[in-house]
N, C-alpha and C positions, 0 to 999 in steps of 0.2 A: 629475523624474526617479521614476518609480514603484521599490517596493520588489521584490525576486525573490520567485517562491514558495519557502514554508518547508512540508518534504516531514518528519515527523517518521515512525521507522522505530522501531518496541517489538518485543521479541523474547520474546514472552514465550513460546513454545517449550521444551519438556524436553529436543526428537531434536534442534535444527538449529540451526547455528552460526549464528552474526553475517552470515559469510558471506554463508554459504545463503540466508539470509532477505534480506540487501541485494540479493542474487540475482531472485530473488525478487519483491519489491519493484520492481524496475526493472521486472522485465516489464509487473507491473499497469500500472507508469506509461507504461511502450512501447504496454499497449493505450488507451489516450489517456482520456477525461473521457465515458464509456458509461452512465453512470447517473445519474437524477436529470435528467433532462433536460437530458444532456450538460455535464454541471456537475460531475460527482465521478465518482472513476476506479468501476470497479467493485467494488460495495460486497461479494459473498464470491468470494475465486477459489481454488478450490480442486489441489491439483496432484496429481500421478500417487502423490509419495513424503509424501503423505497432510500435508502441509504446507496451512494454511488462511491466509490474508492479507483481513481484514475492511478496509476502506476509511470513514474519516468525514469526510465534509469539518469544518471547522471555519471559526469566522473567519475566523481570519487565518493559516488553514494545514492542511493537511491532512495527518491519522493513518494509517498504514500498521501494523495489528498483527499480531502472528503468531503463528500457537497450532498 
């Protein structure tokens, strides 16, 4: 039995709530793995309200960091 995917969401934004960041992260995840030969979530996603999410593929997880 394989272990599930671990996704870490970091809110480094000074202007967006955790709920807003989680919703934006969900949008990135729903977009699928489109970077790094379809192995990573979109490396950088900028939203109309100024929020930016960077995605990083780690050995055992994915990290989405909001600024």
